N, C-alpha and C positions, 0 to 999 in steps of 0.2 A: 826296691821301691819303698818309699816312706809313706807314712800315714798322710791322708789328704788334709786332715785338720789336726794339728798337733799342739797348737797354742793359740791364745787369744791376744790380739794386739790391743794396746790402749786406744782410746778414741783420738782422732786427730785434733790439732789446734791447742793441745794442752801443754803441760810442762814436761811431758815425758816423750822421748823419741818413739817412733813406731817400730819397736823391736822387742823381742822377748829376751834378748841378750845384750843389754847396754854395756856390759864389760866383757871383752874377749881377752883371755890371757894368752900371751905369746911366749913368754920366757919360762924357763924351767922353774919348778918350785924352789923357793929360797930367795928369788930376786925381789927387791923392794920396789913395788910399783908406786908411781906418783898418785897422790890422792887428789881428786877433783871435787869441787862443789857439785851439787845435784844439777844446778843450772849454770850455764856459761853466761857470765855478765860481760857484755861487749866491752873490750878495752881494759879489762881488769886482770887478765891473766897473761903475763909475759911468757913467751914460748921458751922452753929449755933448749940447749944446744943440740939435743938429739930428739927433737920433737917436731911433728908435722900436725897442722890443724887444717881440716877440710870444712868449709862452710858452704852449705847449700843456699845459694842466693836466689835460685829459681828452679822449680822442679816440675812445673805443670804444663798443660796445654788444654785450652787457651789460657792466657793470663787473666787472673781475677785478683781481687784484693787479697784473698788468702794464699794465692800462688802466683808467682811470676813465671815467665817462660824460662827456658833452660839456661843454667849458668852456675858454675861452682868456682869458689876461690880457694886456693891452697896457699897457706903461709908456712914457711920453713923456719927452723931455728937459726938459720944464717941470715935472717932478715929479708929474704927474697919472698915475693908474692907473685903468684901465677893465677890468671883467670882462664878458665876453660869454658868457652861460649858465653855470650852476653845477651841473652834474650830480653824482651821487654819486661821491665820490673826489676831486673837484677841490679841496676844502678841504684835504685831507691833502697834496696836491701843493703847494698854495699855502704851507703851513706849512714847506716845505723851501726856499722861494725867497728867504728872508731879506728879505721885504717886511713892514714893520710893519702891524699890523691897522688902524690909522686910515686907511690908504690904500685899504683894501677897503671903499669907501663909494659906489661907482658901479657898479651892476649893470644890464646891458642884456639883457633876457630875450627870446628870439626867439619862444618859444611855451611852452605849459604842460604838455608831456609830462614825466613825472616824471624821466626821464633827463637833463633840461635844467634842472631846478629843485631837485633833491633836496637839495643842500647849502646852499640859501639860509638855512634855519633854523640850520644849523651855523655859518655866518658870523655870523649874528645873535648866537648864544650866545657864541662865542669872542671876538668883538669887544668884548662887554660887559666881560669880565674882563681883556682884554689891550690896553687903551689906546685904544679908539675913543671919542672924546669929542665926536662929532658924529653927525648922523643917517646911517643907511643910506639911500641913494637908490636906489630900484628902479624902473627904467623898463620898460614893457611895453605891448603893444597891448590895445585893447578886443577883445571877442569879439562874436559875433552877439547875445548877451544879456549883461546886466550881470554875472551870476555867472561869466562866462567871461573876464573881464578882470583886469588886474593889481590894480585897487583891491580886488576881491573876494578875490584870492589873498592879498594882504598882510593884509587884515582877518582872514581865516580863519587865516593863520599866527599872528597875534597871539592869536587865540582858542586855538589849540593850545598856545601857550606861556604860558597864564595861570598854571598851577601853577608852572612854571619861573620866571616873572617875580616872582610873589608871594613865592617863597622867597628871591629874590636882591635885590629892591629894598631899599634902605637899606644893604646891604653894599657895593654897587657904585655908581659914579657914574650918576645917572639919565639923563645924556645918552646913555649907551650903549644905552638901551632905545628910542631914537627911530628909527622907520622912516617914510620918506616915499615914497609910491607916486606915480609920474608916468605917468599913463595917457594914451595917444594913440590916435587912430583908426587902425585897421589898413588901411583901404581905400585910403589914398593915401600917396604919398611925402611926407615932411616932415622938417624939422630938429627933433630932439627934445632936443638938447643943444648949447649954443653958448657956451662959456666959455673964457677964457685962451687963445684962439686955436684951440681944438680944437672941431670940429663933428662931431656924429653925426647922420646922416640915416637914417631908417627907410624901408623899402619893403616892400610886400606880396609874399609868396611862396606858392606852392601846396604845401600839406602837410596832407593828410587832410581838414580842414575849414577854413573861413574863420577867419582870426585869427592866422596865423603871419607873421612878418616877418623880413627880414634887415636888417643895419646896415652903413653905410659910415662910417668914421672918417677925417677929413681934418685934418691938422695940419702946419703949417710946410712945405708942399710935399710931405709924405709922406702915404701913404694905404693903407688896408686895408679889405677887405670881408669880413664874416662873414655868410654867407648862411643860417646856421642849417640846419634840416632842410627840404628842399624837393625837388620834382621840378625838372628843368631848366626855366628860365623866361626869357622875353624880358625880364621885369622885372629879373631878376638881371643879365642881359647889359647892359641899359640903364644900371644904376647901378654897373656895374663898369668902365666905360670909363676907360682911362688909369690904372687902379689899380696900385699897387706889388705888393700881395699880395692875392690872392683866395682865401679859405678857403671851400671848397665841399665838401659831403659827397660821398663816393664809396663806395657800398655794395658789399660783396662780391657775387659772383654768387649767384643763388638756390641753386645746387647746394651751395654751402658750408654753408648753413643746413640743407639736407636731410641732407647726409652727416655733418656734425659736431654738429648740435643736434637732429636728429630732427624737424624741421618737415616738414609735408606740402609737396609741390611747389607746390600752389596757394597755400598760405599764404606760402611763401617768395617766390613771384613777386609776390603782392599787395604784400607789404612792400617788397621790393627794387626793384620796377619801378613801382608805382603810388603809393607814399608817399615814396620816396627816389630816388636818382640812381645809375644804373649807370655803370661806367667809360666805356662808349661814349657815354652821354649827357653825362657830365661833359666829355668831349672836345669835344662840340659847344659847350658853354658857354665853355670855355677858348679854343677857336678863334675864337669870336665876340668875345671880350673882349681876348685877347692880354695878360693881366697880365704884369708883369715876373717874378712867380713865382706859379704855381698851386699851391695846397696842398689836398690831399685829407684828409678826416678822416671819422670815424663808420664805420670798417670794423674788422673783427676783424683785428688785427695779431698774427700768430703765424708761426713758421717755415713758409714755403711760401706764405703768403697775399699778401705784397706784390707779387711779380712778376706774377701774373695780373692784378692790378688795373692795374699800370703798362702791361702789354701791351694791355689793353683801352683805356686812355687813348690809347696810341700809335697806335691805329687811326685817330685823327682829329685828333691834336694833337701838334705837334713842339716846343713851347716848354719852358722850364724847369718842372719839376714836382717836388713833394715830397709824400710820404705822411707825415702827422704821426703820431707816436707820442707817448705821454706824455713830457714833459720835452724835446721838441724846441724849440729856441730859434731865432728868426729875427730878426736885427738889420737894420734898414733905415736907410740914410743917403742923402743925395743922390748919393753915388758908387756904392753897391753894396747888394746884399742878400746876407747871409751866414747860412747855416743850420748849426747845430751841435746837439749834445746837451748836456744839463746834467749836471754832477757836483755832489753835495751831501752834507752830513752825513746819514747814515741815520736818526739819532735826535736832531735838534737841539732846543735850547730855542727858544721863540718869541722873535723879536727885539723889543726894547723901544726906542722912540724917546723918550728922556727930554727932548730939546729940545722935541718936540711937546707932551708932557705939561705941561711948564713953561709953554709958550705959551698953554695953555688954563687956566692957574691950578691945575694939578694935578688929580688925581682926588679928587672930593669925595663925601661920603656924606650921606644924609638919613635920620637915625635915626627920624624921625617916620613913615616908611612901612615900617619893618621889621616882620616878622611872625615869630613863633616857634611852638614846640610847645605843645600843651595841657599843663597841669600834670601830669596823670596819665602822659603819655608822657615828659615831661621827667624824672619821678621814676624811670623805668626805666634811665636812663643810668648806666653804671658809671663812677664818678668817678676822675679822676687829679688829685692835689693841685695841680699847676702849672696844669692846665687849669681846674679849679674856681676857682682864685684869679683867673684871667683873666676867667672868666665873671662873677664877682662885681664885678670892676672895670668890665666893660661895663654891668652892671646899675646900678651907681652913676652911670654917665654917661647912663642912660636909654636904653641901646642893647640891652636884653634885657627 
């Protein structure tokens, strides 16, 4: 058993990640590790061919300005990008990371609580108008009944967007409206993605009802596990052996929710202890897997909250550990694992990848599927000469 209090974390919301070990050495002495700036500047660091970058887009519950709900982005040196869960606020964080929208096309959903899927529709919307000219691929488990799986979720999302889509089709490239659901059985471990040397394996985890999963990503000798929401499980331990980065939830103590959010003690204990993972329980998982870096998420990060979480973990685990807050960056190479915070433009324009657009033949429109206003409503519009001339031009082209 290790000491309950062995180190002091920095305060949250600063330029330092919430860890006492921002650099974890993997390789034997003599290897030349890559040198990184103290702060990651979004869009300023191309990935090496043997490098993985993990970005915490959302780490909390509930969503606040300082923390979005759950979601992590993983970029690989082969130019692939993966999203693991997309809770409310993750899309806004993504928009600051200088990654073009066409790369947001592989989503791996652990379960269907709203705080893990809330921004899926937002990615769908913004990708249409910002350069995604290929399908959104959404991976997720079945449930105990058909209506509880990813096929039903995507089908119903498209029903919800019917008005949205009808108003935009013809104005935007139709390829941006494609969504492909990839449903797999939750009951067993299996490879759900295997392309370009990257392999994603799902495995079941206990969280409320049957149907939640975690994921392991392996690529080029590097690896990460995103366990999603879960109680501590032997299945997570089994699938996290030898992993570089294990991202596992660590909930605040029940008393935090009683004192700060007005929950009853019973409700707080049910949520924190029987649906999620306490710091002491997370320590058991980490001690059984010995990841090169253990990462906790899904806690309320605020002044005063990180240290008690770490102290709880330190009752049973003495390895490198990091508490993720939004915009925590973790770079993984064969030599080392480096944790930093991101710096970014507070109000950026979205990045456009013109080479990608050209490779797809440019963005095309299909005027035959355009829809407009009824004549009586069109007649109420207050005209501006320049705009009216443009509308006439469109009408002559059969686009109004």
